[in-house]
N, C-alpha and C positions, 0 to 999 in steps of 0.2 A: 341506491342513490335516492334522494328524496324528490317527491313529485314538485314540490313548490321551490322554485329557484330563489337562492340567496341574494340579497341586495348587492349590486355590483360594488357599492362603495365601502364594503367591509373591509377592515384593515388587514393586509396579509400578515401571516405568522412569520415572526423572524427565523430564518434558517441558518443564522451565522454559527459556526462551530470554531471556537478558537484553536482546537487541535489541528485543523485543516488550513490555517492561515499560513502562508509562506512567509518566512522571515524576510525582512527588507534588504537585507545584504547577507545572501547565503555564504559568501566567501568568508564571512567573519565567524562562522561556525565550522572549522576544519574537523577532519576525523580525528579519533584518537591517536592513530598512527602518525598523523602529521603533527599533532600536538606534542607527543613524545619525541618525535624528531627535533622539534624546535626546542624542547626542553633540554636534550642531550647536547645538541649542536650549541645552543645558547650557553649552558653551563661551560662547554669547552672554550667557547669564544671569551667569555668573561674572564675564565681562569688564564687563557692565553694573554688577554690585554693586560691583566695585573702582572704577570710574569714578565712580559715585555717592558712594562713601565719600571719594574723593580731593576731589571737588568740595565735599562737606559740611565736610571738614577745613580746606579752603582759605578757604571762606566763613566758617567760624567764627574762623579765624585773622584774617582781615580785619575782621571786625566786632569783635574783643576783647571777646567776651561775658564778663562778670564783672569787667571792669576799671573803674576810676573814669574820670569824665568829664575830658577834657583842659582844661576850664575850670572856673572857680568863680565864684559869685555873691557879689559884696562888698556892694552896696547896690542898692536899686530893688525894683520890683515885677515878678514874672513870672507869666504866665498861660498855660495850655495848654487845648485842646479834646480832647487825647488822655490826658494824664496828670491824675491827681488830686492836684494840688498844694494845700498849705495856703495859706489867705488871708493869715494874719499868722503869721510865724514868723521865727526868727533866720536869718541867711545860711547857717549850718552845717546847719540843718534843711532849707532849700531845696535845698541842694547834695545832701544825702543823698536827698531825694524824688525830685530829678530824675535822680540816678544810679540809683535803682531802677526809675524809669520807662523810662530808655533801655535799661537791661539787659533788662527785660521785653519791650520792643519787638524788641530784637535776637534774644532767644530765640524770640519769636513768628515772626519773619522766618525763622530757621533751620527751625523746626518746619514752617512752610507750604513751604519749599523742599524739606524731607525728604519731605512727604506727596505734594506734586505730582510729585516725581521718581520716587516708588515707584509711583504710578499710571502715568506714562509708561513707566517700565520693565516693568510688568506688561503694558501694552498692546503694547509693542515685543517682550516676550518671546513673546506670543501669535503676533504676526506671524512672529517668527524660527522658532518651532517649526513654523508652517504652511509657511514657505518652506523650512525645512530638510526637511520631509516631502516637499514637491514636488520639491526637488533630489534628494533621496535616491531618489525614484522615476525621475527622470529618469537619475541614475547608474547605477541598478539595472536600467533598461529591457533593456539587452542580456542580462542574466542570465535576465530573464523570457522573452526571445525564445528563448534557449538552453533553458530548461525546456519550453516549448511545443513545440519542435521535437522534443526527446527524447520527450515524451509521444505525439506524432503518430507518431513512429517506432516506438515500443513499440505503439502500437495499430493501426497500418496496415502500412507497409513501410519499408525501408532506403533508398529512393530520395531521400528529403528531406534537405536540407542547410541549414545555418544562413546561410552567406555573409553574415557581418556585416560591413558597411562601417564606415570610421572610421579613426582614428589607429592606429598599431602600439602599443597599449597592452596591459595585462594581459588585458583582456577580449577584445581582438581575438585575442590569442594562444590564449586557451582556446577561442574559437570555432573557430579554425582546428585546433586539436588535436582538438577533437570531430568536425570534419568529416572529418579523416584517419582517425579511429578508425571513423567510419560507412563510409568507403570500404572499410577492411579488413573490417569486418564483412559488408558487402554482398558482397564477393568470396568471403568464406568461406562465406556462406549460398547463394550462387549455385553454388559448387563442391559444397557438400552436396546441393543439389537435383539437380544434374547427376549426382552419384554415386548418389543414390537412384534416379533414373530408369534409369541404367545397371544398376544392381544389380537392379532390378526386372525388367528384360528378361533379364539373364544368368542369374539364378537361377530365375525362373519356366519359362523355355523348357526346359531339361533335365528339370526335375520333371514338367512337363506331358507331355513325351515318354516319360519312365519310366512315368507313370500310364497312357498310352494303350498302350504296349507289354504292360504287365502285364495290362491289361483284355482285350486281344486274346487272350493266351495263356490266360487264365482262361476265356474264352468257348468254347475248344475243348473239346468234349465228350469226346474220346478221350485228353485228358491224364491222366497217372497221378495217383493220390490225392495222393502226396507232393508232386508238382510243384505241384498245385492249392493245397495247404496252404502251401508255400513262397511261391507267388504272392501268397495273401491276406496272408501275414505282411509280405512286401515292399510291398504295396499299402498296408497300414496304417501301415508306416514312412514310405513316400513321402507319404502324406496328412498325416502328423504333421509332416514336413519342410515341406510347403507351408503348414501352419498357422503353424509358426514363421517362415517367410519373410514371410508376409503380416503376421503380428504386428509383427516387427522393422521392416518398411517402413512400417506405419501408425504405429508408434511414433516413428519417425524424422520423418515428416511433421507429426504432431501436436505435436511439440515447439515448432514456431513458431506465431505467432498467426495467427488465421484472417483472411484479407483479404476474401474475398467472404462476406458474410453475408446470410442470408434469414431470414424469420420461420418458426419451427419449434416446433410445439407439443409439450411433453414429454410430454403424456398420449398423443398419438398414437405418439410414438417408443417410449414404455413399452410400449403395446398391441402394437406390431409385434414388440418383443423378446420379450413374453410368448407371443405366438402361435408365435414359432420355437422357443421353449424348453418349450412345452406337451407335445409328444409326449415328451420325455426326462424331464419331470416325472412324467407318468403311468407310465412305465416304472420309475421309482424309487419311486413311490407317495407323491409330494410334492404338496401341494395349493397352487395358486397363487391368491392372493386380493388384494383390496385395491381402494380406490376411487381413480380417477385423474381430478382435476379439471383444467381447462384451465390451463396455465402456458406462454405464448408466449415464446421468447427469440429473439434474433438470433444465428444461427449456421450451422454446416454440418450439415445433417440426417443425412448418412451417419455422420459422426463420433459425433454425439450419439447415434445408435441403436447405435453400437458400445459407448458407455458403458453404456446401459441393457442391452444383450445380455450384455456380459461379467459385469456384476453379477448379472443373473438367472441366467445359467449357473453362476456360482460359488456362488450361493445354493442352486440345485437340486443340484449335484454334491456340495458339502461340507454335506450335511444329514443328519439322522438316519435310520436305516433304516426305522423305522415311526412312522407319525402326524407326519411332518414337513410343514411349510408354509413357504411363501414369501409375504410381503406386499409388494406394490408399489404405491406412492402417488405422486402428484404434486399439487402445489398452489402457488399463488403468494402470497407473504406477505412484508410489508416490502420490497417493490420487488425480490424476488428469486424465481426460479423454483427449486422445491425437488423433488428425485426422492429417495425414501427406499425402500430395499430391505432388508427385515428378514427374517431366516431362523432357523429352529431349527437346532440342529447341536451339535458338541462344544463344550466350554468353551474359550474362547480367552483366554489371558492378556493383560492390558492391556499388559505390556511387550513383547509380541511383534507388536502391531498395526502399528507403523511398518514392520517388515520384511516385511510382506505386500505393500507397494507397490513393493518392489525387483524388479527383472527376475529371472526364473528363481528366485525364492524362494517357498516355501510354508512353512506352519507346521511348524517343526521339520525341515525338509528343505530341501536346496538342490541344484539343477541334477539332480534325480533324475527318472527316467522315470515317467510316470503316465499313464493313460488319462483323466485328468480335464483335460488341457490341457498348454500348454507353459510355464506360469508366467509369462505376459506380460499376462493379463487386467486385473489391477489397474493394473499399470504403464501400460498403454495408457489405461484410464479415468482416471488421475490426469493424464497428459499432455494429453489431449483437454479435460479440464475446465480446466486451466491455460491452454491455447490459447484457450479461450473467455473467460478472465478470472473463472473461478469455482475452486472447490476441491471436494475430496471428503473427507470425514471418515468414519473407521471406528471404531466403539465396541463393546466386547463387549456382549452381551445377556445379561440376568440369566436364568440357567438354561440358557445355551449358545447358540451362535450369534453372529451378527454384526448390527449395524445400520449400513448404509451410507448416508450422506447426502451428496448432490450438490447444491450451490447454485451457480446461474448468475445473472448479473445480467440483468435484463429490458430 
């Protein structure tokens, strides 16, 4: 961090991300299974309505609703149990009464046909939508298998494959393409792990030899003062190089997901980090405080301790000269384990928060030498948090300093 605080009136850097914006009406974006169900059921419903309309028009045309009877009463007596016919009337009145009665019965038959057909169509539509939903699920089951495999790959290792059986259709082609991509990714990660292992050996060995030689020469009581001073300078430079190599290797390893997980209490991890940084805090006159409640997560204890140690060391080193303090708390809330490291210090502009997590970056400095570290602490902390499925958020503290919040799934 810079020694000169930035002006408080500096404009904040916008952090809006359009990919993270929630849609205003989530229910207007149904799943593909629901959309296929609506498509199948809607097509059946439209076809049913057209068929019912055709049947209704043909029946109406066959019954000749509204037309006159093809016969007439000339003389005699006509009775009916259905129609209300006059007892004594002229033949023309009888014909008109019978014509009205027959047309009424025809219309009643058509209304009855329409109502029963609509009920049948409604029942068939329910069956069609249920059948369409089931068929859509069956059609989309390979996609579900691909999704589950992708989640297992992201959460565990790259050795899993879909190996979808069936005809050579679009879904089979998608599955084979995904398997080929996993093969390439597995080879790439294997090569990366091999490179990290080789680099670990090739880089650590000469640095360890240099450190041993320098310590041997410095242990000679007859060495000149200038040579001893040069040896101490070279030893400090060598130690800084060792820290840089360790940080780079840890950063490379922690970018991957953690395969082997064990129960780890963040309170214990934070306590160990505080114990390691306490001597440095006492030298700088920084008070370390805070209550640490139990918060058990599944992860790698060494890497999680590295998160806490890096945050506590940064909070101690980038603090104010007098009356500074660092507060370290842990707790479990809302299904997550939370580690919060708060410290006093210089004012940090909000628009420079994101740059603190970049490798070799500090506040208002880039790739510069410093006795406070190599510029990888927060980068390593963020990588380790992501590898455990969590995240780390930095916020400026009112009055100066930072509030670092690490959330991990329980």
